[in-house]
C-alpha positions as CSV (number, residue, x, y, z in Angstrom):
1,M,-254.5,34.3,-27.6
2,M,-251.1,35.7,-28.4
3,R,-251.3,39.4,-30.0
4,S,-250.0,39.7,-34.0
5,P,-247.0,40.0,-34.4
6,R,-245.5,43.8,-35.6
7,F,-244.4,42.6,-38.8
8,W,-248.1,42.1,-39.6
9,D,-248.7,45.9,-39.6
10,R,-249.4,48.1,-42.6
11,D,-246.8,50.7,-41.4
12,V,-244.1,48.8,-41.1
13,D,-241.1,49.1,-43.0
14,P,-240.8,44.9,-44.6
15,K,-236.6,46.0,-45.2
16,S,-236.3,47.1,-41.2
17,R,-236.0,45.4,-38.1
18,E,-239.1,45.7,-37.2
19,G,-240.0,44.1,-40.5
20,A,-238.8,40.7,-40.2
21,P,-237.4,40.2,-43.5
22,V,-235.9,36.7,-42.7
23,T,-238.6,35.8,-40.5
24,R,-241.1,36.6,-43.2
25,L,-239.1,34.6,-46.1
26,L,-238.9,32.0,-44.2
27,L,-243.0,31.8,-43.2
28,T,-243.3,32.3,-47.3
29,P,-244.0,28.4,-47.8
30,L,-246.3,27.9,-45.2
31,A,-248.7,31.2,-46.1
32,A,-248.5,29.5,-49.6
33,I,-250.0,26.7,-48.4
34,Y,-252.6,28.1,-45.9
35,A,-253.6,30.4,-48.9
36,E,-254.3,27.3,-51.1
37,V,-256.0,25.3,-48.3
38,T,-258.7,28.1,-48.1
39,A,-258.2,28.3,-52.1
40,R,-259.4,24.8,-52.5
41,R,-262.2,24.4,-49.4
42,I,-264.1,27.1,-51.0
43,R,-263.3,25.9,-54.7
44,N,-264.8,22.4,-54.3
45,A,-267.4,23.3,-51.6
46,T,-271.0,22.4,-52.9
47,P,-272.6,25.2,-50.4
48,T,-276.4,24.4,-49.0
49,A,-279.1,26.9,-49.8
50,L,-281.7,27.5,-47.0
51,G,-285.2,29.2,-47.3
52,I,-284.4,31.9,-45.5
53,P,-282.0,35.5,-46.6
54,V,-278.3,34.6,-45.2
55,I,-276.2,37.7,-44.8
56,C,-272.2,37.2,-44.3
57,V,-270.4,39.7,-42.2
58,G,-266.5,38.9,-42.7
59,N,-263.1,40.3,-43.3
60,L,-260.2,38.8,-45.0
61,T,-258.0,39.8,-41.8
62,A,-257.7,37.8,-38.6
63,G,-259.4,40.1,-35.9
64,G,-259.7,43.8,-35.4
65,S,-261.9,45.1,-37.4
66,G,-265.1,45.9,-36.0
67,K,-267.1,43.3,-37.7
68,S,-269.1,42.3,-34.6
69,P,-270.6,45.6,-34.1
70,V,-271.4,45.9,-38.2
71,V,-273.4,42.5,-37.4
72,A,-275.7,44.2,-34.8
73,A,-276.4,47.3,-36.5
74,I,-277.4,45.2,-39.2
75,R,-279.9,43.0,-37.1
76,D,-281.0,45.8,-35.2
77,Y,-281.5,47.6,-38.8
78,L,-283.7,44.5,-39.8
79,T,-285.8,44.2,-37.2
80,R,-286.6,48.1,-37.1
81,M,-287.2,47.6,-40.2
82,R,-290.1,44.7,-39.7
83,G,-291.0,44.7,-35.8
84,D,-292.8,40.9,-37.1
85,V,-289.5,39.7,-38.8
86,R,-287.3,37.5,-36.6
87,A,-283.9,38.7,-37.6
88,A,-280.7,36.5,-35.5
89,T,-277.1,36.5,-35.3
90,L,-274.4,33.4,-36.0
91,S,-271.7,33.0,-34.6
92,R,-269.0,30.1,-34.5
93,G,-269.0,30.3,-30.7
94,Y,-264.8,30.7,-30.7
95,G,-263.8,30.2,-27.5
96,G,-266.7,28.6,-25.7
97,K,-267.1,24.3,-25.0
98,Q,-271.0,24.7,-27.2
99,K,-270.6,23.4,-30.2
100,G,-274.5,24.4,-30.7
101,P,-276.5,24.7,-32.7
102,L,-277.9,26.7,-29.9
103,R,-279.5,29.7,-29.3
104,V,-277.2,31.9,-26.6
105,D,-279.4,33.0,-23.4
106,P,-277.2,35.7,-21.6
107,A,-279.1,34.6,-18.3
108,V,-277.9,31.1,-19.0
109,H,-274.6,31.0,-20.4
110,D,-271.1,32.3,-19.8
111,A,-268.2,33.2,-22.3
112,S,-266.7,29.7,-21.6
113,Q,-269.5,28.2,-23.0
114,V,-270.6,30.1,-26.0
115,G,-267.6,32.5,-27.0
116,D,-267.4,35.9,-25.6
117,E,-268.7,37.9,-29.4
118,A,-271.9,35.5,-29.4
119,L,-272.7,36.3,-26.0
120,M,-272.2,40.1,-26.4
121,L,-274.3,40.0,-29.6
122,S,-277.3,37.7,-27.6
123,R,-277.4,41.0,-25.1
124,S,-278.9,43.0,-27.4
125,G,-280.7,40.5,-29.7
126,E,-280.8,37.2,-31.0
127,A,-278.1,35.3,-31.3
128,W,-277.2,31.4,-32.0
129,I,-273.7,29.6,-32.2
130,G,-273.6,27.0,-34.6
131,A,-269.8,25.2,-35.4
132,D,-271.3,23.1,-38.5
133,R,-272.9,26.6,-39.9
134,V,-275.2,24.7,-42.1
135,A,-276.3,22.7,-39.3
136,A,-276.9,25.9,-37.4
137,G,-278.5,27.4,-40.2
138,Q,-280.6,24.8,-40.8
139,A,-281.7,24.8,-36.9
140,M,-282.9,28.3,-36.8
141,E,-285.1,28.2,-40.3
142,T,-286.4,25.0,-38.4
143,D,-287.2,27.3,-35.4
144,G,-289.0,30.2,-37.3
145,V,-285.6,32.8,-37.6
146,D,-286.7,34.7,-40.9
147,I,-282.9,36.1,-41.7
148,I,-279.8,35.1,-40.7
149,I,-276.8,37.2,-40.4
150,M,-273.1,36.0,-40.1
151,D,-271.0,37.0,-37.8
152,D,-267.8,35.9,-39.6
153,G,-267.6,33.0,-42.0
154,F,-266.6,34.9,-45.2
155,Q,-264.2,31.7,-45.6
156,N,-266.8,29.3,-44.7
157,P,-268.3,27.9,-47.9
158,G,-270.8,26.0,-45.9
159,L,-273.9,27.9,-46.5
160,A,-275.2,29.6,-49.6
161,K,-274.9,33.2,-48.9
162,T,-277.4,36.0,-50.2
163,L,-275.2,38.6,-49.1
164,S,-271.5,38.8,-48.5
165,I,-269.8,42.1,-47.0
166,I,-266.3,42.2,-46.0
167,V,-265.5,44.8,-43.0
168,V,-262.0,46.4,-43.1
169,D,-260.4,48.9,-41.1
170,S,-259.2,52.1,-42.6
171,V,-256.0,52.8,-40.8
172,A,-254.9,48.7,-40.9
173,G,-256.1,47.9,-43.8
174,F,-254.9,44.9,-45.2
175,G,-251.7,44.6,-42.7
176,N,-248.6,43.6,-44.9
177,G,-250.3,42.4,-47.5
178,H,-249.5,38.4,-46.9
179,V,-251.4,35.4,-46.1
180,I,-251.4,34.3,-42.4
181,P,-248.6,33.1,-40.7
182,K,-246.9,35.7,-43.0
183,G,-249.5,38.2,-42.6
184,P,-253.1,39.0,-41.1
185,L,-254.9,38.1,-44.4
186,R,-256.9,34.9,-44.2
187,E,-256.5,34.9,-48.2
188,P,-255.2,37.0,-50.7
189,V,-256.9,40.3,-50.8
190,K,-257.9,40.0,-55.0
191,A,-259.7,36.3,-54.3
192,G,-261.7,37.6,-51.3
193,L,-262.7,40.8,-53.0
194,A,-263.9,38.4,-56.2
195,R,-266.2,37.1,-53.8
196,A,-267.6,39.9,-51.9
197,D,-270.8,42.1,-52.8
198,A,-270.0,44.9,-50.6
199,I,-267.1,46.8,-48.9
200,I,-268.2,48.4,-45.5
201,L,-264.9,50.5,-44.1
202,M,-264.6,51.3,-40.9
203,G,-263.0,54.5,-39.5
204,D,-262.3,57.8,-41.0
205,G,-258.6,56.9,-42.7
206,D,-258.1,56.5,-46.7
207,P,-259.4,53.5,-48.4
208,P,-257.2,51.0,-48.8
209,T,-255.0,51.2,-52.3
210,E,-256.4,47.4,-53.0
211,I,-259.6,48.1,-52.8
212,A,-259.7,51.1,-55.6
213,G,-261.3,48.3,-58.9
214,F,-263.7,47.1,-56.6
215,D,-266.5,46.3,-58.2
216,G,-269.5,46.2,-55.2
217,S,-270.6,48.8,-53.0
218,V,-268.3,50.5,-50.8
219,V,-270.1,51.6,-47.2
220,R,-268.3,54.0,-44.8
221,A,-268.6,53.1,-41.3
222,S,-267.4,53.7,-37.7
223,I,-267.5,52.6,-34.5
224,Q,-268.6,55.2,-31.7
225,P,-269.7,55.0,-28.2
226,V,-273.4,54.7,-27.2
227,A,-272.5,57.7,-24.8
228,A,-270.0,59.2,-23.7
229,P,-267.5,58.1,-20.3
230,P,-268.0,60.1,-17.2
231,P,-265.9,62.2,-16.6
232,G,-263.3,60.7,-14.2
233,A,-259.6,59.2,-14.1
234,Y,-259.3,55.5,-16.0
235,V,-257.2,52.8,-16.3
236,A,-258.2,51.1,-19.3
237,F,-257.3,46.9,-20.2
238,A,-258.8,45.2,-23.3
239,G,-258.1,41.9,-25.2
240,I,-259.7,42.6,-29.0
241,G,-257.8,42.4,-32.1
242,R,-257.2,46.0,-31.9
243,P,-256.9,47.2,-28.2
244,E,-255.3,50.9,-29.3
245,K,-258.7,51.4,-30.8
246,F,-260.7,51.5,-27.5
247,F,-257.4,52.9,-25.7
248,D,-258.1,56.3,-28.4
249,T,-261.9,56.0,-28.2
250,L,-261.4,57.2,-24.6
251,A,-258.9,59.8,-25.5
252,A,-261.1,61.0,-28.4
253,F,-263.9,62.1,-25.1
254,G,-261.2,63.6,-23.1
255,T,-260.1,60.8,-21.1
256,P,-257.5,59.5,-21.6
257,P,-256.5,56.9,-19.7
258,L,-253.7,57.0,-16.9
259,D,-252.7,53.7,-17.8
260,A,-254.0,51.2,-20.7
261,V,-252.9,47.5,-20.5
262,P,-253.5,45.4,-23.6
263,F,-254.2,41.7,-23.8
264,G,-254.2,39.3,-26.9
265,D,-257.6,38.6,-28.8
266,H,-260.4,36.7,-26.9
267,H,-257.9,36.6,-23.6
268,T,-259.1,35.0,-20.8
269,Y,-258.7,36.8,-17.5
270,S,-257.2,35.7,-14.6
271,D,-257.5,36.5,-11.3
272,R,-254.3,37.0,-11.1
273,D,-254.7,39.6,-14.1
274,L,-257.6,40.8,-12.1
275,N,-255.6,41.5,-8.9
276,Y,-252.6,43.4,-11.0
277,L,-255.3,45.5,-13.0
278,R,-256.7,46.6,-9.8
279,A,-253.6,47.2,-7.8
280,L,-252.8,49.1,-10.9
281,A,-256.1,51.1,-10.8
282,G,-255.4,51.4,-6.8
283,D,-251.8,53.5,-7.6
284,H,-253.5,55.8,-10.3
285,G,-256.4,56.3,-8.2
286,A,-258.5,55.5,-11.6
287,Q,-261.4,53.2,-12.4
288,L,-261.0,50.6,-14.5
289,I,-263.1,50.4,-17.5
290,T,-262.7,48.1,-20.8
291,T,-264.9,46.9,-23.3
292,E,-268.3,45.1,-23.3
293,K,-266.3,42.3,-25.2
294,D,-263.8,42.0,-22.2
295,F,-266.4,42.3,-19.8
296,V,-268.4,39.1,-20.9
297,R,-265.6,37.2,-20.9
298,L,-265.3,38.2,-16.8
299,T,-266.3,36.3,-14.2
300,P,-269.1,37.8,-12.0
301,E,-266.7,38.4,-9.4
302,Q,-264.1,39.7,-11.4
303,R,-266.7,42.4,-12.9
304,E,-267.0,44.0,-9.9
305,G,-265.9,47.7,-9.8
306,I,-264.8,47.8,-13.6
307,I,-267.5,50.0,-16.2
308,T,-267.7,49.4,-19.9
309,L,-267.6,51.8,-22.6
310,P,-270.7,50.3,-25.1
311,V,-270.3,50.6,-28.7
312,T,-272.5,50.6,-32.0
313,A,-271.3,50.8,-35.4
314,Q,-272.6,54.1,-37.2
315,F,-273.2,54.6,-40.9
316,E,-271.8,58.0,-42.6
317,R,-274.6,57.5,-44.7
318,P,-277.5,55.3,-43.8
319,E,-279.4,55.1,-46.9
320,E,-276.5,53.4,-48.2
321,L,-277.0,50.9,-45.6
322,A,-280.4,50.8,-46.7
323,K,-279.7,50.2,-50.4
324,L,-277.0,47.9,-49.7
325,L,-279.7,45.2,-47.5
326,S,-282.2,46.1,-50.2
327,P,-282.6,42.6,-51.9
328,V,-282.9,41.3,-48.5
329,T,-285.4,43.5,-47.4
330,D,-287.6,44.0,-50.9
331,A,-287.9,39.7,-50.5
332,L,-289.3,40.3,-47.2
333,R,-292.0,42.4,-48.3
334,S,-292.6,40.7,-51.3
């Protein structure tokens, strides 16, 4: 996947050359069509209700908000709260050949089959994929899953949601405020906020002005490494929504990479890519380091000599997460 265009970014002057005013003008009709198609699909749908809770963790923008670590954190919280409860994630399986419904087994499946996000989630807990969210949810319920945590799917109206959460990056915000392809939004902010029960605001930046009138809960969290990277010289690479976040995290821990190579989100690494990265690391006398999400997309041979920086979503006030999830957890207790 290609990296998003610079004019999508929040900090770009829309009248500048980087802001590409002519390009944005030309894309306005396509953005209007995209927004209307999404709105009509949601408006005309009759969501299917399951007999188990469905927590949806999505976003309003394309990629890079920290959604998957939040999904894993919610699943882990629910599992810790009740050891006898099966909380499992449900992903579309983007980038994988399998359509599901399928329970992901990290010992059997790879990213080319089930997608990088689902494979990464399966390494720390129960994870399923399903291009058809309704069929996947029904299969999970039949199999004995007690709670479904949807990784993405906020704009997918197939399954009725018990709780809808959107994840917002406090730095990137909602980009330039326009809908794809004119901007990064999957739907207008106002329409998305109207369906959301809560916002998880990632990072330390000021909240985007667009959420000032939001009536639901706003919970602060951040992506933090599980442990600091070992001291040393690094060449970093990442193919995620916002690669610079990974590079900045390394720098914040006193190990700024000597070189940093960004790729497009969900990038499939070729042997040529790895040869280039290894040569670059060799020139610097450095170790290659990447994200867990990138690592699972590598073949076993490509992974040799590469380390990762495992991360987790940490909530500023854990009691706010508990309160947010209380409608689900209270129902479990009863």
